[in-house]
N, C-alpha and C positions, 0 to 999 in steps of 0.2 A: 662641427660641419666639416665634411670631407667628401670629395668626389673626384672622379677622373674623367678626362675628356680628350678628344682628338684635337691636337693643336691647330691643324689646318682648318677644321670645321669651325672652331671657336673664333678664330682670328677675324673672320668676316663679320660675325655678330658684334664683336667688340668694336670693330671699325665703324659700324653704323652708330653705335652708342656714342662713339667719339665725335661723330659728325653732329649729333644732337647737342652735346655739351658745349656751351659757349665760353666757359671760363677755365683757365688752367691754374687757378689758385689752389694749391694743394691743401689749404686749410678750410676750403669751402665744401660743404656737402654737395653742392651743385657741380663740383668737379668730379664727383664720384659716380661710379656705376653700381647699381644695386644687384646683388646676386643672391638668389634664394634656391636652395637645393631641396627638392621634395619628390618622393616617389622615384621615378626614373628620369627626372627632368630638371633642368636648371632654367629658372626664369630670370631674364636680364632686363633691367629697367634703367632708363636714363631720361633726364629732363633738363630743360633750361627754364622751366616754369611755363613758358608759352607753348613749347612743343615737347611732346612726350613720346617715348618709344618703349615697346615691350616685345620681347621675343622669348619663346620657349623652345629649348633645344634638348635633345636626348643626351644624357650623361649617365655614368654609373655612380649612383649615390651610395656612399658607405655610411655617412652620418648626416642627417638632415640638419638644416640651419640656414641662417641668412646673415649677410653682412654687406658693407659697401667698401669699395677700394678706389683709389685714385685712378681714374680711367686712363689718362694719358700714359702713366707709368706702367699700368697693366698691359696696354697695347705695346709699349716698347719692349717689355719682357717677352710677351708672346712672339713678337717679331724676331727677337734674338734667339729664341729656342729652336732646336731642330724639330723637324716633323716627327710625329708620333704621339704616344699617349702621355698626358701630363696630369700630375696630381696636384690638387688644390686642397690645402688642409688649414683649418682655422686653429690657431693656438688658444691657450687658456684665456679666461675672461677675468677682468678685475671689476667687480660690480656689474654694471650694465655695459661697460666698454670692453670690446674685444681688443686684445693686445696686438693682434696682427695675424697674418696668414703666411704659410709657406707654399711656394710654387716651385715644383721641380719635375723635370721630365723623368718618367719611369725608366729605370735601368741606366741612368746617366748620373755622373757625379757633378751635378749642377744644382744649385739651390738659390732661390731668391726669397727674401723675407720682406713683407710689406705691412705697414701700419694700416689699420682700418678705422672706420667710424661706424657707430651703431646704426643699424637699419631704422631704428626708431626716429632718428633725426632726418631721414630721407623724406622729401615731400611726396604727397600723393601723386601718382602718375595717372593722368586722365586718358585711359584707353578702355572705353566702355564696350562690353559684350552685349549689353541690353538695348543699345540705341537702335532706332528704326533704320537698319541698313538697307540699301538697294544696290544692285549690281549693274556695272557697266563694263564694256569691253576695255581691258587694260591698255591695249594698243592704242585705242582711240583717245582715252584720257591722257595718255603719255604724249600723243601727238598734239593735243590741245595745250598741254602744259608747255611743251617745247616751243610753241609758237607765241607764247605770251609772257612767260615768267621773267624773261630778261628785260622787259619793258617797264617793270615796276619802278616807281619813284623811290629814290633814297632820301628825299627831303622829308624829315620827320615832322616838320611844321605842317605838312599836308599828309598827315598820317592815313587818311582815308584812301590815299593812292599808294600806300606801302604794301599792298597785296594785290592778288589777282581776283577780280570780280567773277563770281560763278553763279549762274542762274539757269533755271528751266524756263524756256519760253515756248509754249505750245508743245510740239513734239521734238524740240531741239534743246541741247545743252549748249550754253555759251560761256566762253571764258574771254575776259578782256583785261588788259593791263595798260596803264598809261603813266607817263611822268609829266604830262602837260604839253610836251613837244613832239611826242610820237606815241603811237598806240599799236598794240598787237591784238588781233581779234581772231577767234576761232569758234566755229559752230558746227556741231555734229548732230545728226538725227540719232535718236536714242531708241533703245529696246523697249518693248512694252513692259509695263510693270514698274517703271520708275515713277514714284509718287511725286506730287508737288512738294516743294520744300522752299523755305525762305531764301531769297538771294543772299549771298555771303561774300565777304572779302577775306580770302584765305592767305595766310602768311606764306611768303615765297619759300621759306626754309623747308617747310614740310612738303611743299610741292616739288622742290628740287630733289629731296631725298626719295620721294615716290618715283620721280622721273628716272633717277639713277638706279634704283634697286628693284622696282617692280618688273617682273618679266613681261614680255609682249604677249605671251600666250594666256588664254583664259580671261577671267573677269577679275575686277577689283571691287571690293565692297566699300561703300561710302555711306556716311550718315551725317546730317547737319541738324543739330538740336542743341538748345540751351546755350547759344553763343559758342558752340564748339563744332569742329569738324573731325570726323573719325575716318580712318582708312584701315582696311584689313586685306592682306594677301599673304598666302603661305602661312608661315608661323609668326608673321610680323603684325604688330598692332601700333598704330600711330594716332595721336590726338593732338589737336592744336586749337588754341583760343582764336576765335575769329576777330578780325580787326573791326572795331566799332566805327561808325561814321556813315555818311552818305556818299556813295561812289558817284563820280560825275555822270551826267546824262550823255553817255558816250555816243548815242545815236546821232546827236546833233553835229558831230564832227565827221561823220562818214558821208562823203560826197554821194549824192544821188546820181550824178552823171559827171563825166569828165570829157573835155573837148578833144584832148589829144592822148595818144599812147605811143610809147616806144618800147620795142621788144629786142632783147639782146641775148646772146648765149651766156648761160650762167657761168660756165667755165672761163670764158673770155673776160667776163666782168670780174670774177673773183681774182684772176691773175692780174688784171689791170689795177684793181683796187689795192692789191698787195704792193704793187710797185709805186703807185701814186701815194700810198700811205707813208712812204719814206720821207716825203716832203710836206706832210700835213702838220700844221701848227697844233701842237698837242693840247694847248689850252682852248683854242677856239674850235678846232676840229673841222674847219670849213673846207669843203671841196665844191667844185663846180661841175655840173652836168651841162654841157653845151651841145644842143641838139640841132641837127640840120638834116636835110634829105639823105637818108641811108647811112647816117653816121652819128655816133656818140663820142664826144671828146671830153675826157675827164681831166681836170686840172686841179692842182693844189700848189700852195706856196707857203714856205716857211720864211718869214720876213727877214731873218738874219742870215739865212743859208742859201736860199734859192727856190726853185719850183720844179714841178713835175707835170708832164703833159702826155696823155696817151689817147689814141683813137682806136675805136673798135667798130666793126660793122654793126648796123642796126636796121630794124624794120621801122622806118619812120618817114612820113611824107607830109608832116605838118609844117607850120611856120618855124623859122629859126628861133630858138629860145635858149636862155641860160638860167639855170636854177641853182642856188647855193643851198647845200644841205650839210648836216653834221655827218662826218664820215662814219662814226660809230652807229648811227641810226640806219645806215645801209649795210654796214659790215655784219652787225649782229643778226639781222634777219637772213642774210645770205648764208649764214652757217646752218640754218635750220630749214630753209625753203628747199623742197625737193623738186626734181624735174630738170630738164635741160635748158629751159628758157625762163627769163625773168621779164615781166612787163611793168613799166612805170606809167601810171595814168595821171594826167595833170590838166589844168585849165589855164592858170596864170602863174607868174613867177613867185608870187607870195601867197598862193593858196595851197591847200593840202595836196600832197602827192600820195597816190595809192601805189604800193609795191606789192606784187603778187606773183605766183607762178603762172606760167603759160603752158597749157590752158589753166583757167581759174580753178581753184580748189576750195576747201572748206575754211581757208584762212586768208588773211591779208594784213598788211601793215600800213598805217597812216603816218606820214612824216610831214611835219611842218617845216617849210623852207626857212633859211636864215637870211638876214640882211646881207647884201653884198658889201664887200669892202669898198671904201671910197677910192 
């Protein structure tokens, strides 16, 4: 096996493989990236068993073959090499086990040697070309992921909330994520030709990688079949096992109406939250929204150190009210909500708060208030 490639072009592909791989145990095949040189292309594969990645990139193949190498170390070598053409050459084999590879930039007196593991030990990578794919606008799917993926629960005892719920409902696609105390919801009208598919709970890892690497332009191909979800865009192929279980009936927690609403400048709210955060108790995360005519006062206190208090102008003419909420549940949506204004809708101090852009868009966030401190 021998091929040459452009270092700058290759480093981005190996970086994605590195994101997929979840272990850095050099003795585990799951720490390796699979490389197969054939024709005029190199096929790169990586998996953590639950999520898989495959990419095909053009290279100059001198001798065909395949092997696997420790991905983290390969990435370190590529990052250290100068830009330009790099040669990758497999050394001799001892039975079924390749002894290693040599990596060196063409024309430079630099050489790295790496041990390898046989491709035969590498697990199957689930990236199907035969699945019933449908196409949706990449920009719209990315917007939906951005508004929901951070709200996924990390509580493994409630595994059915460890992913983003994805469904087709009439002529719309919905994405929903919740950890039981807050929820992110996004809904988009879809293009004609998207078939019905079973509702699915998708692993946040593969959604995060799609969000990061899929371009905004054009479409992305998706398929949901046999407890798997598949994504295709450009030369990339991803597959992920769906999370089994019954997702909560999220519609029950979406308020049908709210008695009050307060609207503030997003920039002013972001700046105030940043300052108030300096005195947020890191364990409880509690802040207070104190609302009165034309004003929002945000307060926090750190029991052993002190407190913070800031007022910003607001569009509000309801009764004076104070609501305690988790700082993070406001801060994380603020990072992805677009527009110049933010509206909070509410009815009572201990009932669900709706956070959305003003004017309303295809998404919103539900936040359950906290008990106030005694």
